[in-house]
ZAFI-312092 format. One line per 8 residues: number of its first residue (from 1); for each residue x, y, z of C-alpha. Coordinates in steps of 0.5 Angstrom, whole numbers. Layout:
<sites>
NUM) X Y Z | ...
</sites>
This chain:
<sites>
1) 51 -4 -31 | 45 -4 -36 | 38 -5 -34 | 35 -4 -41 | 38 -6 -48 | 35 -4 -55 | 38 -6 -62 | 35 -3 -68
9) 29 -1 -66 | 24 1 -71 | 17 4 -70 | 12 5 -76 | 4 7 -76 | 2 4 -83 | 6 7 -88 | 9 13 -83
17) 16 11 -81 | 17 14 -74 | 24 12 -73 | 28 6 -75 | 35 3 -73 | 35 6 -66 | 40 2 -61 | 41 4 -54
25) 43 2 -47 | 40 5 -40 | 45 4 -34 | 43 5 -27 | 43 12 -25 | 43 15 -32 | 38 21 -32 | 36 22 -39
33) 33 28 -43 | 29 25 -49 | 29 31 -54 | 27 33 -61 | 21 37 -65 | 14 35 -64 | 12 29 -67 | 19 25 -68
41) 17 19 -63 | 19 21 -56 | 13 19 -53 | 12 13 -57 | 19 11 -55 | 17 12 -48 | 11 7 -49 | 15 2 -52
49) 20 2 -46 | 14 2 -41 | 11 -4 -45 | 5 0 -47 | 7 -1 -54 | 11 -6 -59 | 16 -4 -64 | 15 -6 -71
57) 22 -9 -71 | 28 -10 -67 | 29 -13 -60 | 30 -10 -53 | 30 -13 -46 | 30 -11 -39 | 33 -14 -33 | 28 -18 -30
65) 28 -15 -23 | 27 -8 -26 | 20 -4 -24 | 18 1 -28 | 14 7 -27 | 11 11 -33 | 7 18 -33 | 3 20 -39
73) 1 27 -41 | -6 25 -40 | -8 22 -33 | -10 15 -32 | -12 15 -25 | -18 11 -23 | -23 16 -20 | -25 12 -14
81) -22 14 -7 | -19 21 -5 | -13 23 -6 | -9 21 0 | -12 14 0 | -9 14 -7 | -2 15 -4 | -3 11 2
89) -5 5 -3 | 2 5 -5 | 4 3 1 | -1 -3 2 | 5 -8 4 | 7 -4 10 | 0 -3 12 | -1 -10 12
97) 5 -11 16 | 2 -5 21 | -4 -9 22 | -1 -15 23 | 3 -12 29 | -3 -9 32 | -6 -16 32 | 1 -19 35
105) 0 -13 40 | -7 -16 42 | -4 -23 43 | 2 -21 47 | -3 -18 52 | -5 -26 53 | -1 -29 58 | -1 -36 54
113) 1 -33 47 | 5 -28 50 | 12 -31 48 | 11 -33 41 | 8 -27 40 | 13 -23 42 | 18 -27 38 | 14 -26 32
121) 13 -18 34 | 21 -17 34 | 22 -20 28 | 16 -16 24 | 18 -10 27 | 25 -10 25 | 23 -11 18 | 17 -6 19
129) 22 0 21 | 27 -2 16 | 22 -1 10 | 20 6 13 | 14 4 16 | 14 10 21 | 16 15 15 | 11 13 10
137) 5 18 12 | 10 24 13 | 13 22 6 | 6 22 3 | 5 29 6 | 12 32 3 | 11 29 -4 | 4 32 -4
145) 6 39 -2 | 12 39 -6 | 8 38 -12 | 3 44 -10 | -3 40 -6 | -5 43 0 | -8 40 6 | -15 41 4
153) -14 37 -2 | -12 31 1 | -19 29 3 | -22 31 -4 | -25 25 -9 | -20 24 -15 | -27 25 -19 | -27 32 -17
161) -20 34 -18 | -18 37 -25 | -14 34 -31 | -8 38 -28 | -9 36 -21 | -10 28 -23 | -4 29 -27 | 0 31 -21
169) -3 26 -17 | -1 21 -22 | 6 24 -21 | 6 24 -14 | 4 16 -14 | 10 14 -18 | 15 18 -14 | 12 15 -8
177) 12 8 -11 | 20 9 -12 | 21 5 -19 | 28 3 -21 | 26 6 -28 | 22 13 -28 | 19 15 -35 | 16 22 -35
185) 12 25 -41 | 12 32 -40 | 12 32 -32 | 12 40 -31 | 6 41 -35 | 2 43 -29 | 7 45 -24 | 8 52 -22
193) 15 55 -21 | 16 53 -14 | 13 46 -15 | 18 45 -21 | 24 47 -17 | 22 42 -12 | 21 36 -17 | 28 38 -20
201) 31 37 -13 | 27 31 -12 | 30 28 -18 | 37 30 -17 | 37 26 -11 | 33 20 -14 | 37 14 -14 | 34 10 -19
209) 34 11 -27 | 30 16 -31 | 28 18 -38 | 24 25 -38 | 21 28 -44 | 20 36 -43 | 20 43 -46 | 23 46 -40
217) 31 47 -41 | 32 49 -34 | 29 43 -31 | 33 39 -36 | 39 42 -34 | 38 41 -27 | 36 34 -28 | 39 30 -34
225) 46 27 -34 | 45 25 -41 | 41 28 -47 | 38 23 -53 | 36 27 -59 | 31 24 -64 | 31 27 -71 | 29 25 -78
233) 28 18 -75 | 34 17 -71 | 37 17 -64 | 43 21 -63 | 46 21 -56 | 50 26 -52 | 53 26 -45 | 52 32 -40
241) 46 36 -38 | 42 40 -43 | 47 46 -44 | 53 41 -45 | 49 38 -50 | 47 44 -54 | 55 46 -54 | 57 39 -57
249) 51 39 -62 | 53 45 -65 | 60 43 -65 | 58 36 -68 | 53 40 -73 | 59 45 -76 | 64 39 -76 | 59 35 -81
257) 57 41 -85 | 65 42 -86 | 66 35 -88 | 60 35 -93 | 63 41 -96 | 70 39 -96 | 68 33 -100 | 63 36 -105
265) 69 41 -106 | 74 35 -107 | 68 31 -112 | 67 38 -116 | 75 38 -117 | 76 31 -119 | 70 31 -124 | 73 38 -127
273) 80 34 -128 | 76 28 -131 | 72 32 -136 | 79 36 -138 | 84 31 -138 | 80 24 -140 | 81 25 -147 | 88 28 -147
281) 95 26 -145 | 93 25 -138 | 87 20 -139 | 90 15 -135 | 91 19 -129 | 84 22 -130 | 81 15 -131 | 84 13 -125
289) 81 19 -121 | 74 17 -124 | 74 10 -121 | 77 12 -114 | 71 17 -114 | 66 12 -116 | 68 8 -110 | 68 14 -105
297) 63 13 -100 | 59 19 -100 | 58 24 -94 | 50 25 -93 | 48 32 -93 | 47 34 -86 | 39 35 -85 | 36 41 -83
305) 29 42 -79 | 24 46 -82 | 24 52 -77 | 21 59 -76 | 24 64 -80 | 21 71 -78 | 23 78 -74 | 19 83 -70
313) 20 90 -72 | 17 96 -69 | 14 101 -74 | 15 107 -70 | 20 109 -65 | 16 110 -58 | 18 115 -53 | 23 113 -47
321) 18 112 -42 | 14 106 -45 | 10 104 -38 | 8 108 -32 | 4 106 -26 | 2 110 -20 | -1 107 -14 | -4 101 -19
329) -8 96 -16 | -11 90 -20 | -16 85 -19 | -24 83 -19 | -26 86 -13 | -21 83 -9 | -14 85 -10 | -10 81 -13
337) -3 85 -14 | -1 91 -11 | 4 95 -15 | 9 100 -13 | 10 106 -18 | 13 102 -24 | 17 105 -30 | 19 101 -36
345) 23 104 -41 | 24 103 -48 | 28 97 -50 | 27 94 -43 | 25 87 -42 | 21 85 -36 | 19 78 -34 | 13 78 -29
353) 13 72 -25 | 9 69 -19 | 4 63 -17 | -1 60 -22 | -8 64 -20 | -4 70 -17 | -6 75 -22 | -1 76 -28
361) -5 75 -34 | -10 80 -30 | -4 85 -30 | -3 85 -37 | -10 86 -39 | -11 92 -34 | -5 95 -38 | -8 93 -44
369) -14 97 -42 | -18 90 -42 | -20 90 -35 | -21 97 -30 | -16 98 -25 | -18 97 -17 | -14 103 -16 | -9 108 -19
377) -7 109 -26 | -4 106 -32 | 0 111 -37 | 2 109 -44 | 8 113 -47 | 8 117 -53 | 8 114 -59 | 8 107 -56
385) 4 102 -59 | 2 96 -55 | 0 89 -58 | -2 83 -53 | 0 76 -54 | -6 72 -50 | -4 65 -47 | -10 62 -50
393) -10 65 -57 | -17 68 -55 | -16 74 -60 | -16 69 -66 | -22 68 -70 | -25 61 -70 | -29 62 -76 | -23 64 -80
401) -18 60 -84 | -10 61 -83 | -10 66 -89 | -16 70 -87 | -14 71 -80 | -7 74 -83 | -11 78 -88 | -15 81 -83
409) -9 84 -80 | -6 87 -86 | -9 86 -93 | -3 83 -97 | -3 80 -104 | -5 73 -104 | 2 70 -106 | 6 75 -101
417) 1 73 -95 | 2 65 -97 | 10 67 -97 | 9 70 -90 | 6 64 -87 | 11 60 -90 | 16 63 -85 | 11 60 -79
425) 11 53 -82 | 4 54 -86 | 5 51 -93 | 1 48 -98 | -6 47 -96 | -5 48 -89 | -6 56 -90 | -13 54 -91
433) -14 50 -85 | -20 53 -80 | -17 56 -74 | -22 52 -70 | -18 46 -73 | -11 48 -71 | -7 44 -65 | -4 49 -60
441) 2 49 -63 | -1 51 -70 | -5 57 -66 | 1 59 -63 | 5 60 -69 | -1 64 -72 | -1 68 -66 | 6 70 -67
449) 5 71 -75 | -1 76 -73 | 4 79 -68 | 9 80 -73 | 5 84 -78 | 2 89 -72 | 9 92 -72 | 8 94 -65
457) 14 97 -61 | 11 95 -54 | 10 87 -53 | 6 84 -48 | 6 76 -48 | 3 71 -44 | 6 65 -44 | 9 65 -51
465) 13 59 -51 | 7 55 -49 | 6 49 -55 | 13 50 -58 | 18 45 -58 | 25 47 -56 | 28 49 -62 | 22 54 -63
473) 23 56 -56 | 31 58 -58 | 29 61 -64 | 23 65 -61 | 29 67 -56 | 33 70 -61 | 27 74 -65 | 26 77 -58
481) 33 79 -57 | 33 82 -63 | 27 86 -62 | 28 94 -62 | 22 95 -58 | 20 94 -50 | 17 87 -48 | 13 85 -41
489) 12 78 -41 | 9 72 -37 | 13 65 -37 | 14 59 -33 | 20 58 -38 | 26 60 -33 | 31 58 -39 | 27 63 -43
497) 27 68 -38 | 34 68 -36 | 36 69 -44 | 31 75 -45 | 29 79 -38 | 33 85 -36 | 29 85 -30 | 24 81 -26
505) 17 83 -23 | 16 78 -18 | 9 77 -15 | 9 75 -7 | 3 75 -3 | -1 80 -7 | 6 85 -7 | 10 86 -14
513) 17 87 -13 | 22 89 -18 | 29 86 -19 | 34 88 -24 | 37 83 -28 | 35 76 -31 | 33 70 -27 | 40 68 -25
521) 41 75 -22 | 34 74 -19 | 35 68 -15 | 42 70 -13 | 38 76 -10 | 33 72 -6 | 38 68 -3 | 42 74 0
529) 35 76 2 | 34 70 6 | 40 70 9 | 39 77 12 | 32 75 14 | 35 69 18 | 39 75 22 | 34 80 22
537) 28 80 26 | 22 77 22 | 17 82 18 | 11 85 22 | 6 80 19 | 0 83 23 | 2 90 20 | 1 87 13
545) -5 84 15 | -8 90 18 | -6 94 11 | -9 89 7 | -16 89 11 | -16 96 10 | -15 96 3 | -21 91 2
553) -25 95 7 | -24 101 2 | -26 97 -4 | -32 95 -1 | -39 98 -5 | -43 102 -1 | -50 99 -2 | -51 92 0
561) -55 90 -6 | -48 92 -10 | -44 88 -5 | -48 82 -7 | -48 83 -14 | -41 84 -14 | -39 78 -10 | -43 74 -14
569) -40 76 -21 | -33 76 -18 | -34 68 -16 | -37 67 -23 | -31 70 -26 | -26 66 -22 | -30 60 -24 | -30 62 -31
577) -22 64 -31 | -21 57 -27 | -25 53 -32 | -21 57 -38 | -14 55 -35 | -16 48 -35 | -19 48 -42 | -12 51 -44
585) -8 46 -41 | -13 40 -44 | -13 43 -51 | -5 43 -51 | -5 36 -49 | -10 34 -54 | -6 37 -59 | 0 34 -57
593) -3 27 -57 | -6 29 -64 | -13 28 -62 | -17 32 -67 | -24 31 -65 | -22 33 -58 | -18 39 -60 | -24 41 -64
601) -29 40 -58 | -25 43 -53 | -23 49 -58 | -31 51 -58 | -32 50 -51 | -26 55 -50 | -29 60 -54 | -36 59 -51
609) -33 60 -44 | -28 66 -46 | -35 69 -49 | -38 68 -42 | -32 71 -38 | -32 77 -43 | -39 79 -41 | -38 78 -34
617) -32 82 -34 | -37 88 -37 | -42 87 -32 | -37 87 -27 | -34 94 -29 | -41 96 -30 | -43 95 -22 | -36 98 -20
625) -37 104 -24 | -44 105 -21
</sites>
């Protein structure tokens, strides 16, 4: 049964056509992944279905009883009460019934009104129980904790939540409201791996219909049973999850290319025959073929998206031992990660996983020598040339143009530099855009261009797929798989990790553990560990706590003045890092929404906070060394 039907929808903004002739049906239980390059109109289509925009032409209808819920990339919750109150408001009808039940309980205490009150009470109680009246508070806690909130967050005013937290709160409210049709625009943007996996399971059991825009292919594999691809102003539909869509899409494109090439060959042969025999003995046959050729319905040449075209190659071959650590402990005064003795060999690719804020970026910066270790040592191998891709791209110079940024890395002839930038989709006047005016995706492409010019043989990558659409993620995967060096990378993209990693470095409660294989192998090893843990005695938590306390005591400065100064700096560093992470997310969302002025303002603020953080880190290093 179709709950939404659309015919020949089109949308344009002035002279710009976003899409046209889009027709579709959404059935009960359909879970649709809406995919396509950035800017093709995915969010616009979601907003039309949500009733927030109107199509330029065409018609669509929705069943009258259908309730929809829409999650935008930017949270629009009203900052009134607390987080928990916002969730409770979803169940206003149940709470009204609950209040009525309490009133009836008081009436039943009155002998004169007891009879009627008991009759009404029994009726209302049955309705209350069937509607989940005794379960909604437990459901609120289940959803909030699943999406990464802790008990301490429940009583926080919405106004004090970060942009990412408010987006998660909006998602929680939608899930609790239980609409018939859920429309989600990038729901995993502000979720760590644990929360993303929880949402996957929740949506897999969702009884309603779903349409979701996401760049997380692993998530789409778990959730979707339909994939709709938007490209070149049209919509093409596929059955199955994301992996099945990729296989069928590849087959369809090959068949269309073959059909086009076969027709072109037929046209060329026919035109040659007509040219050769039009004036000869076979002129009658030639004219007949010419007429048939004129009536032939032409197969359109398959369109190809503009795509990144580059490769990463090392200039020199490094030693076999690329990275060696001994007794390494990283953090800012307070230990964030305790590492076993690590050995990363040439051509290995390690994925660094862990919750947000656990210290993954700090470990990368420690390896690069930008942050001093709290204990132990890091050794980079012979002839190993590392290069760092920062999550916020803070190594880019805001005052430079795209072209100037590249020329600072390598002094190329102007024409060659412009041709090189063309491989990263910068053409024409785009090469003269200042870095400060670029969107998150454009900054990411400049950072990749810089990386390609450096010729390093050891890449440290912090969230390299951020801001990239799915097609670009796939191309980057292939580039990194073909890279002849070593890679250590942080990513939340499990599809990317699965395709690339040869080992997993997982951070759990400050401890880093190494697993052999890709993400799928890692998850299988975790399942085996959990199964063993159910049989064996639990780990000695008290012993581990004592060891952590001893480490913290050993790391304490000798003087009280140093201790106070160090603690103050560490608090400020933590606040600045948190603010930097939030600004990075807001910058990404603003760039996707094409809010140019906001991107500019956020970019300047990001650079200011980054400068402050660098100064505080230098001060902290000075205190530690004294």
